[in-house]
Structures are given as structure tokens and as C-alpha cells.
C-alpha positions as CSV (number, residue, x, y, z in Angstrom):
1,M,4.7,59.9,-12.3
2,N,7.8,59.2,-14.4
3,L,11.3,59.0,-13.0
4,G,12.3,62.5,-14.2
5,D,9.4,64.1,-12.3
6,I,10.2,62.2,-9.2
7,L,13.9,63.3,-9.2
8,A,12.9,66.9,-9.9
9,K,10.5,67.0,-6.9
10,T,13.0,65.2,-4.5
11,P,15.9,67.5,-3.7
12,S,17.8,64.8,-1.9
13,L,18.0,62.8,-5.2
14,A,18.8,65.7,-7.5
15,S,22.5,65.1,-7.3
16,L,22.3,61.4,-7.9
17,D,23.2,59.8,-11.1
18,V,20.1,58.6,-13.1
19,D,21.8,55.2,-13.6
20,L,22.1,54.7,-9.8
21,V,18.4,55.5,-9.3
22,T,17.4,53.1,-12.0
23,R,19.5,50.4,-10.5
24,F,18.0,51.1,-7.1
25,I,14.5,50.6,-8.5
26,R,15.5,47.3,-10.2
27,F,17.2,45.9,-7.1
28,A,14.4,47.0,-4.8
29,I,11.9,45.2,-7.1
30,L,14.1,42.0,-6.8
31,V,14.1,42.1,-3.0
32,R,10.3,43.0,-2.9
33,P,9.3,39.4,-2.0
34,T,11.5,39.7,1.1
35,L,10.0,43.0,2.0
36,Q,6.5,41.8,1.5
37,A,7.2,38.8,3.8
38,S,8.5,41.1,6.5
39,V,5.5,43.5,6.8
40,K,2.2,42.8,8.4
41,D,0.1,44.6,5.7
42,T,1.1,44.6,2.0
43,S,-1.5,47.2,1.0
44,C,1.1,49.8,1.2
45,P,5.0,49.8,1.3
46,P,6.8,50.0,4.7
47,D,7.8,53.5,5.8
48,A,11.4,52.3,6.3
49,L,13.5,49.5,5.0
50,P,14.4,46.7,7.4
51,R,18.1,46.8,8.4
52,R,19.1,43.7,6.5
53,V,17.4,44.9,3.3
54,L,19.0,48.3,3.7
55,L,22.5,46.8,4.0
56,T,21.9,44.5,1.1
57,L,20.9,47.3,-1.3
58,S,23.7,49.5,0.0
59,R,26.3,46.9,-0.9
60,A,24.8,45.9,-4.2
61,L,24.6,49.6,-5.3
62,K,27.8,50.7,-3.7
63,A,25.9,53.5,-2.2
64,S,25.7,55.0,1.3
65,I,22.9,53.9,3.6
66,P,21.4,57.5,3.7
67,T,21.3,57.5,-0.1
68,V,19.4,54.2,-0.1
69,E,17.0,55.5,2.5
70,D,16.4,58.7,0.4
71,C,15.8,56.6,-2.7
72,W,13.3,54.4,-0.8
73,Q,11.3,57.4,0.6
74,A,11.0,58.9,-2.9
75,L,10.4,55.7,-4.9
76,K,8.8,53.2,-2.6
77,R,5.3,53.5,-4.1
78,N,6.7,53.0,-7.6
79,V,8.7,50.0,-6.4
80,W,5.7,48.5,-4.6
81,T,3.3,48.6,-7.6
82,S,5.8,48.0,-10.5
83,S,5.6,44.8,-12.5
84,N,8.2,42.0,-12.0
85,I,11.4,42.4,-14.0
86,V,13.8,39.9,-15.6
87,A,17.1,40.1,-13.7
88,S,20.4,40.2,-15.6
89,V,23.2,37.8,-14.8
90,E,25.1,40.6,-13.0
91,E,22.1,41.5,-10.9
92,I,21.5,37.9,-9.8
93,H,25.2,37.5,-8.8
94,L,25.3,40.8,-7.0
95,L,22.1,40.3,-5.1
96,N,23.2,36.8,-4.0
97,E,26.6,37.9,-3.0
98,C,25.5,41.0,-1.1
99,G,22.4,39.5,0.5
100,R,23.9,36.2,1.6
101,P,24.9,37.4,5.2
102,F,21.3,38.5,5.7
103,E,19.5,35.5,4.2
104,I,18.4,37.6,1.2
105,G,18.8,36.2,-2.3
106,Y,17.4,36.1,-5.8
107,R,14.1,34.1,-6.1
108,H,13.6,33.5,-2.4
109,L,10.9,30.8,-2.2
110,Y,8.0,31.7,0.1
111,P,4.6,30.1,0.7
112,P,2.0,31.4,-1.9
113,T,-0.2,32.7,1.0
114,R,0.2,34.9,4.0
115,T,-2.9,33.7,5.7
116,C,-4.4,30.3,6.6
117,R,-6.5,28.8,3.8
118,K,-8.5,26.5,6.1
119,A,-12.1,27.6,6.5
120,G,-12.9,28.1,10.2
121,C,-9.3,28.7,11.3
122,R,-8.9,31.9,13.4
123,N,-6.0,32.8,11.0
124,Q,-8.1,32.5,7.9
125,R,-8.8,35.8,6.0
126,D,-10.7,36.7,2.8
127,S,-7.7,38.8,1.7
128,D,-4.0,38.0,1.6
129,E,-2.9,41.5,2.4
130,V,-2.8,41.2,6.2
131,K,-0.4,38.5,7.3
132,T,-1.7,36.0,10.0
133,L,1.0,33.3,9.5
134,S,3.9,33.5,11.9
135,E,7.2,31.8,13.0
136,P,8.9,31.8,9.6
137,V,11.7,29.3,9.3
138,T,14.3,29.7,6.5
139,H,16.9,27.3,5.2
140,K,19.3,27.2,2.2
141,A,18.4,25.3,-0.9
142,T,19.2,25.0,-4.6
143,L,16.9,25.9,-7.4
144,F,17.5,24.3,-10.8
145,T,16.1,26.5,-13.6
146,L,15.7,26.1,-17.3
147,R,17.1,29.5,-18.3
148,E,19.0,30.8,-15.3
149,G,21.1,27.8,-14.4
150,A,21.4,26.4,-10.9
151,L,20.7,29.1,-8.3
152,P,21.5,29.2,-4.5
153,V,18.2,30.2,-2.9
154,Y,16.5,30.5,0.5
155,S,13.2,28.7,1.2
156,T,10.9,29.8,4.0
157,Y,7.8,28.3,5.6
158,S,5.4,29.8,8.1
159,S,2.8,28.5,10.6
160,T,-0.7,29.3,11.8
161,Y,0.6,28.9,15.4
162,A,3.4,30.5,17.3
163,L,5.7,28.5,19.5
164,R,5.2,30.8,22.4
165,M,1.5,30.3,22.3
166,L,0.4,27.9,25.0
167,T,-3.3,27.3,24.4
168,A,-4.7,25.3,21.5
169,D,-7.4,27.9,21.0
170,A,-4.8,30.6,20.4
171,A,-2.8,28.5,18.1
172,G,-5.2,28.2,15.2
173,C,-5.5,25.0,13.1
174,H,-1.9,23.9,13.5
175,R,-0.8,24.1,9.9
176,R,2.6,24.9,8.4
177,Y,2.6,26.5,4.9
178,Y,5.5,25.7,2.5
179,H,6.2,26.7,-1.0
180,N,4.2,23.9,-2.6
181,Y,2.0,22.5,0.2
182,S,0.7,22.8,3.7
183,V,1.2,20.3,6.5
184,H,-1.2,19.7,9.4
185,K,0.6,19.2,12.6
186,Q,-1.5,16.3,13.9
187,S,-2.1,14.3,10.7
188,S,1.4,15.0,9.3
189,S,0.1,15.0,5.7
190,R,1.1,17.2,2.9
191,E,-1.8,18.9,1.0
192,Y,-0.6,20.4,-2.2
193,Y,-2.2,23.7,-3.1
194,G,-3.7,22.6,-6.4
195,G,-2.6,23.2,-10.0
196,V,1.0,22.9,-11.1
197,P,3.4,25.4,-9.5
198,E,6.1,27.2,-11.4
199,V,8.7,25.7,-9.0
200,I,8.5,22.2,-7.5
201,Q,10.3,21.0,-4.4
202,V,11.7,17.6,-5.4
203,S,13.4,17.0,-2.0
204,Q,14.0,18.8,1.2
205,H,16.8,21.1,-0.1
206,F,16.3,20.9,-3.9
207,F,13.7,22.7,-6.1
208,M,13.2,22.4,-9.9
209,E,11.2,24.6,-12.3
210,S,8.3,22.9,-14.0
211,S,9.6,24.0,-17.4
212,L,12.8,22.1,-16.7
213,L,10.9,19.0,-15.6
214,E,8.8,19.2,-18.8
215,L,12.0,19.3,-20.8
216,F,13.3,16.2,-19.0
217,A,9.9,14.4,-19.5
218,V,9.9,15.1,-23.2
219,G,13.5,13.9,-23.5
220,K,12.6,10.7,-21.8
221,N,9.6,10.2,-24.0
222,L,11.0,11.0,-27.4
223,G,14.7,10.3,-26.8
224,W,14.8,7.5,-24.1
225,L,16.9,9.7,-21.9
226,S,17.7,8.2,-18.5
227,S,17.6,10.3,-15.4
228,L,21.3,10.0,-15.1
229,N,21.9,11.3,-18.6
230,C,19.3,14.1,-18.0
231,S,21.3,15.2,-14.9
232,K,24.6,15.1,-16.8
233,I,23.2,17.2,-19.7
234,Y,21.9,19.7,-17.2
235,N,25.2,20.0,-15.3
236,E,27.2,20.3,-18.5
237,C,25.0,22.6,-20.4
238,L,22.0,24.2,-18.6
239,G,23.3,24.4,-15.0
240,F,25.3,27.6,-15.8
241,L,25.0,30.4,-18.2
242,H,26.8,30.8,-21.5
243,S,27.8,27.2,-21.5
244,H,28.3,27.3,-25.3
245,I,31.2,29.6,-24.7
246,V,32.5,28.2,-21.4
247,N,32.6,24.7,-22.8
248,Q,34.3,25.7,-26.1
249,K,37.3,27.8,-25.0
250,K,39.3,27.3,-28.1
251,A,36.5,28.4,-30.4
252,Y,35.8,31.6,-28.4
253,L,39.3,32.8,-27.5
254,E,38.4,36.5,-28.1
255,T,35.4,36.5,-25.8
256,F,36.1,33.5,-23.4
257,H,37.6,35.7,-20.7
258,H,34.3,37.6,-20.3
259,Y,32.6,34.5,-19.1
260,K,33.3,31.9,-16.5
261,R,31.5,29.2,-14.5
262,L,30.9,30.5,-11.1
263,D,32.3,28.5,-8.2
264,I,29.4,29.0,-5.8
265,R,30.1,28.0,-2.2
266,W,26.8,26.9,-0.8
267,Q,25.4,24.4,1.7
268,T,23.6,22.4,-0.9
269,S,25.1,21.1,-4.2
270,M,24.8,23.1,-7.4
271,D,24.8,19.9,-9.4
272,I,21.6,18.1,-10.1
273,R,21.6,14.3,-9.4
274,D,19.7,11.6,-11.2
275,E,17.5,10.9,-8.1
276,H,16.4,14.6,-8.2
277,V,15.4,14.2,-11.9
278,L,13.5,10.9,-11.3
279,N,11.7,12.1,-8.1
280,G,11.0,15.4,-9.9
281,F,9.5,13.5,-12.9
282,F,7.2,11.5,-10.7
283,L,6.1,14.4,-8.6
284,Y,5.6,16.7,-11.6
285,S,3.6,14.0,-13.4
286,L,1.4,13.4,-10.3
287,L,0.7,17.2,-10.0
288,L,-0.2,17.3,-13.7
289,D,-2.5,14.4,-13.3
290,K,-4.3,15.9,-10.2
291,A,-4.6,19.2,-12.0
292,E,-6.2,17.6,-15.0
293,R,-8.6,15.7,-12.8
294,G,-9.5,18.8,-10.7
295,T,-8.2,17.3,-7.4
296,R,-5.3,17.8,-5.1
297,L,-2.3,15.7,-4.2
298,W,-1.9,14.4,-0.7
299,L,1.3,12.8,0.5
300,V,2.6,11.6,3.9
301,H,5.0,14.2,5.3
302,D,7.0,12.2,7.8
303,E,8.6,9.7,5.5
304,S,12.2,8.6,5.4
305,S,12.6,9.4,1.7
306,Q,10.9,11.0,-1.2
307,R,10.8,7.6,-2.9
308,D,8.6,6.2,0.0
309,R,6.6,9.4,0.2
310,L,5.5,9.1,-3.5
311,K,4.8,5.4,-3.6
312,A,1.2,5.4,-2.4
313,A,0.2,8.2,-4.8
314,L,2.0,6.4,-7.7
315,A,0.1,3.2,-6.9
316,E,-3.2,5.0,-6.8
317,R,-2.6,6.5,-10.3
318,N,-1.5,3.1,-11.6
319,K,-4.8,1.7,-10.6
320,L,-6.7,4.4,-12.4
321,M,-4.7,3.7,-15.6
322,E,-5.7,0.0,-15.8
323,G,-8.2,-1.1,-18.5
324,I,-9.8,2.0,-19.9
325,G,-7.8,4.5,-17.9
326,Q,-5.7,6.1,-20.6
327,E,-7.0,9.6,-21.4
328,N,-7.1,9.0,-25.1
329,Y,-9.0,5.7,-24.8
330,T,-11.9,7.2,-26.8
331,H,-9.7,8.5,-29.6
332,A,-10.8,8.1,-33.2
333,C,-9.5,9.4,-36.5
334,D,-9.6,8.7,-40.3
335,L,-7.0,5.9,-39.9
336,C,-8.7,3.9,-37.2
337,F,-12.4,4.8,-37.5
338,I,-13.7,4.1,-41.0
339,V,-17.3,4.7,-42.1
340,E,-18.7,3.4,-45.4
341,E,-21.9,2.3,-47.0
342,N,-22.9,-1.3,-47.1
343,E,-24.8,-3.0,-50.0
344,A,-28.1,-1.8,-48.5
345,G,-26.9,1.8,-48.5
346,E,-26.6,2.0,-44.8
347,L,-23.7,3.7,-43.1
348,M,-21.4,1.2,-41.3
349,K,-18.4,1.9,-39.2
350,F,-15.5,-0.4,-38.3
351,Q,-12.7,0.1,-35.8
352,A,-9.7,-2.1,-35.4
353,A,-7.5,-2.8,-32.4
354,I,-4.1,-4.5,-32.5
355,C,-2.6,-6.5,-29.7
356,D,1.1,-7.5,-29.2
357,G,3.7,-7.9,-26.6
358,V,7.2,-6.6,-26.1
359,T,9.8,-8.3,-23.9
360,I,10.6,-5.7,-21.3
361,G,9.9,-6.2,-17.6
362,H,10.9,-5.7,-14.0
363,P,12.1,-8.1,-11.2
364,C,9.3,-10.2,-9.7
365,C,8.8,-13.1,-7.4
366,A,10.5,-16.3,-8.6
367,I,7.3,-18.3,-8.2
368,H,5.7,-18.7,-11.6
369,D,3.0,-16.1,-12.3
370,C,3.1,-14.7,-8.8
371,K,2.1,-11.0,-9.0
372,D,2.9,-10.0,-5.4
373,P,5.7,-7.4,-5.1
374,L,9.1,-8.3,-3.9
375,I,10.0,-7.5,-0.2
376,T,12.9,-5.4,-1.4
377,H,14.2,-4.9,-4.9
378,R,17.1,-7.4,-4.4
379,H,15.0,-10.2,-3.0
380,R,14.0,-13.3,-5.1
381,F,10.6,-13.9,-3.5
382,C,7.6,-11.9,-2.3
383,A,6.5,-11.9,1.4
384,E,4.2,-14.9,0.9
385,H,6.8,-17.0,-0.7
386,Y,9.8,-15.8,1.3
387,G,10.3,-19.2,2.9
388,Q,11.3,-20.5,-0.5
389,N,14.7,-18.9,0.1
390,V,15.8,-21.8,2.3
391,L,14.7,-24.4,-0.3
392,C,16.7,-25.8,-3.2
393,S,16.5,-23.6,-6.3
394,V,15.7,-26.5,-8.5
395,T,12.1,-26.5,-9.6
396,D,9.9,-29.0,-7.7
397,C,12.7,-29.8,-5.2
398,A,11.6,-29.2,-1.7
399,S,14.9,-30.1,0.0
400,P,16.6,-27.5,2.1
401,C,19.7,-25.6,0.7
402,E,23.1,-26.4,2.2
403,D,25.1,-23.6,3.8
404,G,26.7,-21.4,1.2
405,H,24.7,-22.9,-1.7
406,R,21.3,-22.4,-3.3
407,T,20.8,-26.1,-3.9
408,C,20.5,-29.2,-1.8
409,A,23.1,-32.0,-1.4
410,D,21.9,-33.8,-4.6
411,P,25.0,-34.0,-6.9
412,E,23.0,-33.3,-10.0
413,H,21.5,-30.1,-8.4
414,R,24.9,-29.0,-7.2
415,Q,26.3,-29.6,-10.7
416,L,23.5,-27.3,-12.0
417,E,24.5,-24.6,-9.6
418,D,28.2,-24.9,-10.5
419,K,27.3,-24.6,-14.2
420,Y,25.3,-21.5,-13.4
421,H,28.1,-19.7,-11.6
422,K,30.6,-20.7,-14.3
423,R,28.4,-19.3,-17.0
424,A,27.7,-16.1,-15.0
425,K,31.4,-15.4,-14.8
426,A,31.8,-16.0,-18.5
427,I,28.9,-13.6,-19.2
428,F,30.4,-11.0,-17.0
429,R,33.6,-11.1,-18.9
430,L,31.7,-10.9,-22.2
431,R,29.8,-7.9,-21.0
432,E,33.0,-6.1,-20.0
433,Q,34.3,-6.6,-23.6
434,A,31.0,-5.5,-25.1
435,A,30.9,-2.4,-22.9
436,K,34.1,-1.2,-24.6
437,V,32.3,-0.8,-28.0
438,A,28.6,-0.5,-27.0
439,L,26.6,2.6,-26.1
440,P,25.7,2.3,-22.5
441,L,22.8,3.8,-20.7
442,D,25.1,6.1,-18.9
443,S,27.2,7.7,-21.7
444,A,30.1,8.4,-19.4
445,P,32.0,6.0,-17.1
446,T,31.4,6.0,-13.4
447,S,32.8,4.3,-10.3
448,Q,29.9,1.9,-10.3
449,P,29.7,-1.2,-12.5
450,A,27.0,-1.1,-15.2
451,N,24.8,-3.8,-13.5
452,G,25.8,-3.1,-9.9
453,S,26.9,-6.1,-7.8
454,D,24.0,-8.3,-8.8
455,N,25.2,-10.4,-11.7
456,E,22.2,-12.6,-11.3
457,A,19.7,-10.0,-12.1
458,S,18.9,-11.5,-15.5
459,A,19.5,-15.1,-14.7
460,E,17.5,-17.6,-16.8
461,A,16.6,-21.1,-16.0
462,E,19.5,-23.6,-16.1
463,T,18.8,-27.1,-17.4
464,C,20.6,-30.4,-17.1
465,E,19.7,-33.5,-18.9
466,G,20.4,-36.8,-17.2
467,K,19.7,-40.4,-18.3
468,P,18.6,-42.4,-15.3
469,E,17.2,-45.9,-15.5
470,V,13.6,-44.6,-15.5
471,G,14.3,-42.5,-18.7
472,N,15.4,-39.0,-19.6
473,R,14.5,-36.1,-17.4
474,K,15.2,-32.4,-17.5
475,L,16.1,-30.3,-14.4
476,K,15.2,-26.6,-14.2
477,A,16.3,-24.1,-11.7
478,Y,16.2,-20.3,-11.0
479,F,19.2,-19.0,-9.1
480,G,18.7,-15.3,-9.7
481,R,15.8,-12.9,-9.7
482,R,13.0,-13.7,-12.1
483,R,11.5,-11.0,-14.4
484,T,8.1,-10.4,-15.7
485,H,7.5,-12.1,-19.1
486,N,6.4,-9.1,-21.2
487,E,4.4,-6.0,-21.6
488,Q,1.2,-6.4,-23.6
489,I,-0.4,-3.5,-25.4
490,I,-3.6,-2.9,-27.3
491,M,-3.6,0.0,-29.7
492,R,-5.4,1.5,-32.7
493,P,-3.8,1.1,-36.1
494,C,-3.1,4.9,-36.2
495,G,-0.6,4.5,-33.4
496,V,-2.6,5.6,-30.3
497,I,-2.2,3.1,-27.4
498,L,-5.4,2.2,-25.6
499,S,-4.1,0.1,-22.7
500,R,-1.1,-1.8,-21.3
501,A,-0.7,-4.8,-19.0
502,T,2.2,-6.7,-17.5
503,F,2.2,-10.4,-18.1
504,F,4.1,-12.2,-15.4
505,G,4.4,-15.9,-16.4
506,S,3.8,-16.1,-20.2
507,E,1.8,-14.6,-23.1
508,A,-0.9,-17.2,-22.6
509,V,-4.1,-16.7,-24.7
510,S,-6.2,-16.9,-21.6
511,A,-4.3,-13.9,-20.2
512,V,-4.7,-12.0,-23.5
513,N,-8.4,-12.7,-23.4
514,E,-8.8,-11.2,-20.0
515,F,-6.7,-8.2,-20.9
516,A,-8.8,-7.6,-24.0
517,K,-12.0,-7.8,-22.0
518,A,-10.6,-5.3,-19.5
519,T,-9.8,-3.0,-22.4
520,F,-13.2,-3.4,-24.0
521,P,-15.5,-4.1,-21.1
522,S,-18.8,-3.3,-22.8
523,P,-20.3,-4.7,-26.0
524,E,-20.4,-1.2,-27.5
525,S,-16.7,-0.7,-26.9
526,T,-15.5,-3.9,-28.6
527,P,-13.9,-3.3,-32.0
528,E,-15.0,-4.8,-35.3
529,F,-11.6,-6.2,-35.8
530,F,-9.1,-7.4,-33.2
531,V,-5.7,-8.2,-34.7
532,F,-3.3,-10.5,-32.8
533,D,-0.5,-12.7,-34.0
534,N,-2.0,-15.7,-32.2
535,N,-5.7,-15.1,-32.9
536,C,-6.4,-18.6,-34.0
537,K,-5.5,-19.9,-30.5
538,L,-7.3,-17.0,-28.9
539,D,-10.5,-17.6,-30.9
540,A,-10.3,-21.4,-30.1
541,H,-9.9,-20.6,-26.4
542,Q,-12.9,-18.3,-26.4
543,K,-15.0,-20.9,-28.1
544,H,-13.8,-23.6,-25.8
545,I,-14.8,-21.8,-22.6
546,G,-18.0,-20.4,-24.1
547,D,-16.9,-16.7,-23.8
548,R,-19.1,-14.7,-26.2
549,H,-17.8,-11.3,-25.3
550,F,-16.1,-10.8,-28.7
551,E,-18.7,-12.7,-30.7
552,N,-19.2,-9.7,-33.0
553,T,-15.5,-9.1,-33.4
554,A,-13.5,-10.5,-36.3
555,K,-10.0,-11.8,-35.3
556,P,-7.6,-11.8,-38.2
557,V,-3.9,-12.4,-37.7
558,D,-1.6,-9.6,-38.9
559,V,-0.2,-10.1,-42.4
560,F,3.4,-10.6,-41.4
561,H,2.8,-13.3,-38.8
562,F,0.1,-15.1,-40.9
563,D,2.6,-15.5,-43.7
564,C,5.5,-16.6,-41.5
565,K,4.2,-18.4,-38.5
566,H,0.8,-20.0,-39.3
567,K,0.5,-23.3,-41.1
568,E,-1.7,-23.7,-44.2
569,T,-2.9,-27.0,-42.8
570,D,-4.4,-25.3,-39.7
571,L,-8.0,-25.2,-40.9
572,H,-9.3,-23.2,-37.9
573,C,-6.7,-20.5,-38.6
574,Q,-7.4,-20.4,-42.3
575,R,-11.1,-20.3,-41.8
576,Y,-11.4,-17.7,-39.0
577,C,-8.1,-15.7,-39.0
578,N,-6.8,-15.3,-42.5
579,P,-6.7,-11.5,-43.1
580,A,-7.5,-12.0,-46.8
581,S,-10.9,-13.4,-45.7
582,F,-12.0,-9.9,-44.6
583,P,-12.7,-7.7,-47.7
584,E,-13.3,-4.7,-45.3
585,L,-9.6,-4.6,-44.6
586,M,-8.7,-4.2,-48.3
587,D,-8.8,-1.3,-50.6
588,G,-8.0,-2.8,-53.9
589,D,-4.7,-4.5,-53.5
590,K,-3.7,-2.4,-50.4
591,W,-4.5,-2.9,-46.7
592,R,-6.7,-0.2,-45.3
593,I,-5.3,-0.4,-41.8
594,N,-1.8,-0.8,-40.5
595,T,-1.9,-4.3,-38.9
596,S,1.8,-4.0,-38.0
597,A,1.4,-0.9,-35.9
598,C,2.2,-2.7,-32.6
599,E,5.4,-4.0,-34.0
600,Q,6.5,-0.4,-34.8
601,T,5.4,0.8,-31.4
602,N,7.2,-2.1,-29.7
603,G,10.4,-0.6,-31.1
604,W,9.7,2.6,-29.2
605,L,8.7,0.7,-26.0
606,G,11.9,-1.4,-26.2
607,G,14.0,1.7,-25.9
608,F,13.0,2.0,-22.3
609,Q,14.3,-1.5,-21.4
610,S,17.7,-0.4,-19.9
611,I,15.9,2.4,-18.0
612,L,13.2,0.2,-16.5
613,R,14.9,-3.2,-16.0
614,D,15.8,-2.6,-12.4
615,M,13.0,-0.2,-11.4
616,E,10.7,-1.0,-8.5
617,C,7.3,-2.2,-9.9
618,T,5.2,0.7,-8.7
619,R,7.5,3.2,-10.3
620,Y,7.9,1.0,-13.4
621,N,4.2,0.9,-14.0
622,F,3.8,4.6,-13.5
623,Y,6.7,5.4,-15.7
624,L,5.4,3.3,-18.6
625,D,1.8,4.7,-18.3
626,E,3.1,8.2,-18.3
627,M,5.3,7.6,-21.3
628,I,2.3,6.1,-23.2
629,K,0.1,9.0,-22.2
630,R,2.7,11.5,-23.5
631,R,3.3,9.5,-26.7
632,N,-0.4,9.4,-27.4
633,R,-0.6,13.2,-27.2
634,Y,2.3,13.5,-29.5
635,M,0.8,11.0,-32.0
636,I,-2.5,12.8,-32.0
637,R,-0.8,16.1,-32.7
638,Q,1.0,14.4,-35.6
639,L,-2.2,12.9,-36.9
640,E,-3.8,16.4,-36.8
641,K,-0.9,17.9,-38.7
642,S,-1.2,15.2,-41.3
643,G,-4.9,15.9,-41.9
644,H,-6.3,12.7,-40.4
645,C,-8.8,14.6,-38.3
646,P,-8.5,13.2,-34.8
647,W,-11.6,13.4,-32.6
648,T,-13.1,11.9,-29.4
649,I,-15.9,9.4,-29.3
650,P,-18.5,10.3,-26.7
651,V,-18.1,8.1,-23.6
652,D,-21.9,7.4,-23.6
653,A,-21.5,5.8,-27.0
654,M,-19.0,3.2,-25.7
655,F,-20.5,2.8,-22.3
656,P,-24.2,3.6,-22.4
657,S,-25.9,4.1,-19.1
658,E,-27.8,1.2,-17.6
659,P,-31.6,1.6,-18.1
660,S,-33.4,2.7,-14.9
661,L,-35.6,0.1,-13.2
């Protein structure tokens, strides 16, 4: 039945303006989630509106309560079954203003279920129409959206048990249902519902749309945006409507007075902070990963912070990404998988992989090549080596430090420490001068110094040369935090990254060999060509230790490094690693594969250095793996657009099943 027929058959509405009736329908649809949450059975609309809904609609429509009641009696079935609508700016503002005294607002966040989802619970139902959850608890929050700005909202959770119930049998399974997850009372664990929700709770009082988090993730991946700059872009441009007019008053003098940035008085902030962006990025990425794997995310509920709550899940995903964990590990295309006939007329394929390192890293234990995490982010040693804090910072000196110093009483060691502090002050002054002309990570000044209070964060080894009677000797010391040596990547020449590993002490060929074996663990997965700038040493190392894992893989040095950094007198290098010795790599006078692909990718990875340099190692690894995963997807889309026909190698071809006994 259309609106005209309804008005004609309802005498009490005949005198009402059609615009008022239309507005009633729209506002009633906007408060429908609140109505549905208040009734026991949603199969039909309530006979009468709850008092708080009635007052909200009366104020928003500027209509009398009897008028609103008449509208509801005539239009309730239409309202109950109508599709959702897109609210206007005015409707959002009116609903929030008029509903605030009654805990009613636009986009109230409820659990996605009205009954318990746990099989066997007395509150579980096949249908969601009849509500079995009880004891709703509502609190204020802020929702950061992509298209509607920052919104003041209410969030409500409900339980399978009522506080007034005394027996365990009557209480059900003791679960609380929130917007994104449920919490079991005894285990205190969060079980997310599965899939990726439209709105994600990034902290207790702050929610973000998945579409906004996707925008931030793409900005991080393609533009090296820090979380701080993401938050500032949002607050200046996306956090309120018509920002292009509000921010440019002089250019819009004729229309500027129609728009303004609302000063919303709310319990929670309307400005997004960098910690919300970063926590949101991690949680959103975890939910995406779980959805792709067909599993659900579990987190500890009773944690002191979202950072601590996410850590175990981040570490679990990090483990899955090691070795062959990247989703596009089995990628192939015309640029990296080449098939041709040999002299016998047989079809032969060859694939190449390229390995290189980039000098980005995170703080680590000051003991060389120690991979254990630091106790806290500002410590110099891990838990196992924490006792080293009381010892002299000079390498190989086991004497205790003197009070107020990081060296022992040895004058030479003290001189080394004095030299370090003097240089640190000089570097600090130079950084201050450079900051005046350089582009910082945070593009606007803040009250905090760029590097915090830890001016030793990037301290390198200090050396002092003395000339004792026994001959020259060189002292070395580490006074500040040590950093991992580099990130090593293995990729295809088309630009798709296969794997990544953190090298703690150095880029030793033994470490590269183990990394390559972890990336290509089966004989069928090994490439025909493995390009590395130090392949001559790698090949010699493999022969020395009798490692035949890559015996069918040629190991040329990339063209640039072979010309610049390898001696013509090195017979092993010239015999086994000269790229010109492999005609398969040549097409006339041109190289068939891009042996410098890693160098180009390192430029992209290096853009994250200022973002990652002080990040805790679990978050650091997850962040890099997620950026690589996203870049691979982007690169494959570009390869497809360019006509290079990307496809996926069957897993069984690279990892054939073991024959049954």
C-alpha cells in the first residue's frame, strides 16, 4: 500500500502535511534498531512506541506526541519492513540531538544476534526473532566513518544470564555478546563472530569502519603514511562533512556560512588518535587473515591494553608467514616463469629468484646475533642477558660499571664513554638543524621531540685505538640500543616477494643459505636461477659444508654488482657466477629477467624505516609481512593489466606428497 492510500484510509492523518508523514517514516526507520532491541519478538512491530522513542521522534519532528502515536499506528508495518535508508546530514544531527537524553542515536551499535549462538545453551534458538539475551548495558562511544565523519554513538552489549538469576542452570552459558565478539565469563576470552564486520571496535570506546581502515592500510602500503599522519589527515579532512568548504573559507565566501564544523560535546573524543589507527590496522588485518583462512579470531578479554591483547595473535600470524607463508608464494607469470624448447625439442621451464637485503630494523638485544626479544622497548638486553647491564659496555670487558657510568674504572674505557656522549650531543644539534629543512615523519610539529628522550636509540659502536707496548689494539663498545642488521627478501624478477627474514647480526652467507632453504624447502620448489650479489661466497660456502640442496640451481651475480664489486681475478666467481655464462638469461643483447628487481623493491621497503624503527618486534614483523602481502596483490593486478598473464602454480607441483609406504 502506498503512502497516499494509507493517508486516505487513516482519518487521524488526513490533516497532516505529507512532508511530516514522510519525515516520520524516515526517522522511524533510523530508530528501528533501537525499537528492535527493545522488543521480545521482532516478527511484528510493537503495538506502541516506548516512551523514550516517542519523545525522541516528537522532538525531531516538532510534532505532538498524539500525532507521533497516530503516525505509528498507521505506518508501523511499513516502517518495520522497509529497507534501510541513507540519512542526510540534517537527519543525523537532529536524531543525535533529540535522542541524546534517552540514549538514542544514529548508528547505535548492537550485537549482531539476539540469541545465544552456543549450541546446547538454554538461550540458543534457531531463529533470531525471539530475544533470549538480557541485561543490556549501554555506554557512549565514537564511530569514525569514511563518509559520515566522526559520529557520537551508543554501544550496547547483552548477556545470556541475568544478574538477578541465582542458579547456574538458569543462567545459561555465561556469555556476553558485543558488537564484534562474545566473551565467556569463565575463560574471559573474546571470540570474534567470523568474517570482517562493517564496523570494528579498536578500543573500548572507539569504533572504526572497515572501509576507513582499508583506506588507511592502502595509504600505508602505497604512500608510507604513518599512523600519526593518517590520524591528522582524517581529523582535518574526513572527520567532518564538507571539509573542502570549511577548510577553505576565503574560496567559498558565498556558501561558507551554510556549513560549519560541529562542536560536539561528548564523553569520548571526536578526534582519532594514531594509536587508534595502528591498533585498528592490526585488528583489521587479523580479521581479514582469519576470514581468508576460514577461521575465527580469539583474543584475551581481560588485558590491560589493546596492544597487549593483540600481541599473541600477531605472533601467531607472524609464525605462519615464515618461509613459504606468503599467499602469493606460488605466483608465476610471463616475466618470472619462462618456458622454451631445448635443442632436443623438449619443453623446459626456468624460474629465477632474487635475494637482497635492505638496512631497516628494530631494536634488539645488544648481544651479537641474539634473537630473544627485549624485556621492554627501551631496554638494551633481553631477559637472558639482562645481567649485562651491570657490566662495562666495552666489548669483551667483564668488569662492573661504576655508578653513573656505563663503563668500568679503566681510563681508556671511560674515555670511550666520554667520546660517545660528546658525539651524541653533537648529533642531536645537527638533527635539530636538519629538522628545519627536512620532511619529518610527522608533517606538523608536536610537543614531543622527534626521537623522544632516547638519543641513544641508533648508537653505533665507538672505537678507540691505543698503542700499548704489546702492539695496537682497537676497543669497541655499545652504549645504546642495538638494532637488527637488515631485512633480507627473496622475490621473483616480476616484483612479487616470496619471503622475508630479519638478520640480526650480519648478512652472512650462512644465514642467507638457511633463509633460501626455508624459502625453497623442497627440490621441486628450488628455482633454476638464484640471483644474489654475493653468490660466489654463497656457492663456496655450500660446497664447503657439502650442502647439495641447490645443486640444480645456477647462482649468477646480478649484473650491477658483478661489474662493480667482483674481481676479475676471482676465478670461482668468474667460473660459477658470471651472469654472461648463462645464455638462458639472454635474449640477443638484452637480459630476459630483471636481476635488479630487489634493488628497486628495497627502495619501497626503505620507505618504512622511519615508521618501523622504534616498533616492538612482534608488531614490526606483522606490519612488514602485511605490507608485503598487500604489495604483492597490487603488483599482480598491475601484471595482469600489462598483459603478463599471472597465474598460480599448483601446490602439489612444488611440494609433491610423500609416497605411501
